[in-house]
C-alpha positions in Angstrom: 19.4 -2.1 -26.2 22.8 -1.7 -28.1 23.6 -4.6 -30.3 20.8 -6.9 -29.0 18.5 -7.9 -31.9 15.1 -9.5 -32.0 16.6 -13.0 -32.5 18.6 -12.6 -29.3 15.6 -11.5 -27.3 13.5 -14.4 -28.6 16.2 -16.9 -27.7 16.5 -15.4 -24.2 12.7 -15.6 -23.9 12.7 -19.3 -24.8 15.6 -20.0 -22.4 13.7 -18.3 -19.6 10.7 -20.5 -20.2 12.7 -23.7 -20.2 14.3 -22.6 -16.9 10.9 -22.6 -15.2 10.2 -25.6 -13.1 8.1 -28.4 -14.6 4.5 -28.6 -13.4 4.9 -32.2 -12.6 7.6 -31.3 -10.0 5.4 -28.8 -8.2 2.5 -31.2 -8.3 4.2 -34.7 -8.3 1.2 -36.8 -7.2 -0.2 -38.5 -10.3 -3.8 -37.9 -11.1 -6.3 -40.6 -10.5 -8.2 -42.0 -13.4 -11.2 -39.8 -12.6 -9.1 -36.7 -12.2 -7.3 -37.3 -15.6 -10.7 -37.9 -17.2 -11.9 -34.5 -15.9 -8.7 -32.7 -17.0 -9.0 -34.4 -20.4 -12.3 -32.5 -21.1 -10.1 -29.6 -22.0 -7.7 -31.7 -24.3 -9.3 -30.4 -27.5 -8.4 -26.9 -26.5 -4.9 -27.7 -25.3 -3.1 -27.9 -28.7 0.2 -26.2 -28.2 3.5 -27.9 -27.2 3.5 -25.9 -23.9 0.2 -27.4 -22.8 0.0 -30.2 -20.2 -2.8 -32.7 -20.6 -2.0 -34.9 -17.6 -1.9 -32.4 -14.8 -4.4 -30.0 -13.3 -1.9 -27.2 -14.0 -2.5 -26.3 -17.7 1.1 -25.9 -18.7 4.1 -28.2 -18.7 6.2 -25.6 -16.9 5.1 -23.2 -14.2 4.1 -19.9 -15.7 1.3 -18.3 -13.6 1.7 -15.0 -15.4 0.9 -16.6 -18.8 -2.4 -17.9 -17.5 -3.3 -14.5 -16.0 -2.6 -12.8 -19.3 -4.5 -15.4 -21.2 -7.6 -15.1 -19.1 -7.5 -11.3 -19.3 -6.9 -11.2 -23.1 -9.1 -14.0 -24.2 -11.9 -13.8 -21.7 -11.6 -10.5 -19.9 -11.3 -12.4 -16.6 -9.1 -10.8 -13.9 -11.0 -11.6 -10.7 -12.5 -14.6 -8.9 -16.0 -13.2 -9.5 -15.5 -12.8 -13.3 -14.1 -16.4 -13.4 -17.1 -17.7 -11.5 -19.6 -15.9 -13.7 -18.0 -17.2 -16.9 -18.0 -20.8 -15.6 -21.6 -20.4 -14.6 -22.5 -19.2 -18.1 -20.6 -22.0 -19.9 -22.2 -24.6 -17.6 -25.7 -23.0 -18.2 -26.5 -21.6 -21.6 -22.9 -21.2 -23.1 -22.3 -21.0 -26.8 -24.4 -24.1 -27.4 -27.6 -21.9 -27.0 -26.8 -20.2 -30.3 -26.0 -23.5 -32.0 -29.3 -24.9 -30.9 -31.1 -21.9 -32.4 -29.2 -22.4 -35.7 -29.0 -26.2 -36.0 -31.4 -27.7 -33.4 -28.4 -29.2 -31.7 -26.8 -28.1 -28.5 -23.1 -29.2 -28.5 -22.3 -29.3 -24.9 -18.8 -30.6 -25.5 -17.6 -27.2 -26.9 -18.7 -25.4 -23.7 -17.4 -28.2 -21.5 -13.9 -28.1 -23.0 -13.8 -24.3 -22.5 -15.1 -24.7 -19.0 -12.4 -27.2 -18.1 -9.7 -25.1 -19.8 -10.8 -21.9 -17.9 -11.0 -23.8 -14.6 -7.4 -25.0 -15.0 -6.2 -21.6 -16.1 -8.0 -20.0 -13.1 -6.2 -22.3 -10.8 -2.8 -21.5 -12.4 -3.6 -17.7 -12.3 -4.3 -17.9 -8.6 -8.0 -16.9 -9.0 -9.2 -20.2 -7.4 -7.5 -22.8 -5.3 -6.6 -26.3 -6.4 -9.6 -27.7 -4.4 -11.9 -25.2 -6.0 -10.7 -26.1 -9.5 -11.4 -29.8 -8.8 -14.9 -28.8 -7.4 -15.6 -26.8 -10.6 -14.5 -29.8 -12.8 -16.6 -32.3 -10.8 -19.6 -30.0 -11.2 -19.8 -30.5 -15.0 -19.1 -34.2 -15.0 -22.8 -35.4 -14.6 -24.0 -33.4 -17.6 -21.1 -34.4 -19.8 -21.1 -38.1 -18.8 -24.9 -38.2 -19.2 -24.8 -36.6 -22.7 -22.0 -38.6 -24.4 -21.0 -42.3 -24.6 -17.4 -41.9 -25.9 -14.6 -39.5 -26.5 -15.4 -39.8 -30.2 -19.0 -38.4 -29.6 -17.5 -35.8 -27.4 -15.0 -34.8 -30.1 -17.7 -34.6 -32.8 -19.8 -32.2 -30.8 -16.7 -30.2 -29.8 -15.9 -29.7 -33.5 -19.6 -28.8 -34.3 -19.6 -26.2 -31.5 -16.3 -24.8 -32.5 -17.5 -24.5 -36.1 -20.5 -22.5 -35.1 -18.5 -20.3 -32.9 -15.9 -19.7 -35.6 -18.5 -19.0 -38.3 -20.1 -16.5 -36.0 -16.7 -14.8 -35.5 -16.3 -14.7 -39.3 -19.7 -13.2 -39.7 -19.2 -10.5 -37.1 -15.6 -9.6 -38.2 -16.5 -8.5 -41.7 -12.8 -8.3 -42.3 -11.1 -8.7 -45.6 -9.8 -12.2 -45.8 -12.4 -13.6 -43.4 -13.6 -16.0 -46.0 -10.2 -17.9 -45.9 -9.9 -17.6 -42.1 -7.4 -14.7 -42.0 -7.3 -13.1 -38.6 -9.4 -15.9 -37.0 -8.4 -18.5 -34.5 -6.8 -21.7 -35.7 -8.5 -23.3 -38.7 -11.1 -26.1 -38.5 -8.5 -28.3 -40.2 -6.0 -27.7 -37.4 -8.7 -28.6 -34.8 -9.7 -31.6 -36.9 -6.1 -32.9 -37.0 -5.6 -32.4 -33.2 -8.9 -34.4 -32.4 -7.7 -37.2 -34.8 -4.5 -37.4 -32.8 -6.3 -37.5 -29.4 -8.6 -40.3 -30.8 -5.8 -42.3 -32.4 -5.7 -45.6 -30.5 -1.9 -45.8 -31.3 -1.2 -42.4 -29.6 0.1 -43.5 -26.2 0.4 -39.9 -25.1 -3.2 -39.1 -25.7 -5.0 -38.5 -22.3 -8.2 -40.0 -23.9 -6.3 -43.4 -24.2 -4.9 -43.0 -20.7 -8.3 -42.3 -19.3 -10.9 -44.1 -21.5 -14.4 -42.7 -21.5 -16.0 -45.4 -19.3 -13.6 -44.9 -16.4 -15.8 -42.1 -15.1 -18.6 -44.6 -14.7 -16.7 -46.8 -12.3 -15.1 -46.3 -8.9 -12.0 -44.1 -9.0 -8.5 -45.6 -8.6 -4.9 -44.5 -9.0 -3.3 -44.8 -12.5 
């Protein structure tokens, strides 16, 4: 590569990402309030600056390959069948089955957030169509809306489910440094801070403020 160094390659990679078209250009029609509410189920998982929380497409800029890699690396999903099986599992037993055995509480919100996130990623990766992604999201609405009465309740159960999942990873890893979270996903403190931001009534960018919990209980309308 001659005189090219790591810094140069990283800068080129960043430039390449920012040259990609915005998701809002490819999908310019604003979501209805119901649609935004359904997309917002994945908001706790969507922490990075590249994440889009107001479009069905999960990223701010079009990058289908990124979603394909993410699904393969994080979930071993590379086909439509594998995606459908994982969604069925999250909608059915999911991680909350273990939490219920341990705590007597089944935090549906953790599985619902992952379900919504994977549905959006599957759409971006081309494993399901846009219509199929919306159908998948609609399928989980009754159970979520029937379980919780606010985004705060949803957030509390999400954090509980995440903690059980993360503690399970720590226990199974047996790695040096597991006690302080080394080698594990983002810390609980990071997740806590993200949820506080989503719940902050002064955060105008929060999708939970743009689509309050009760909107799903009323007839849909444009935003």
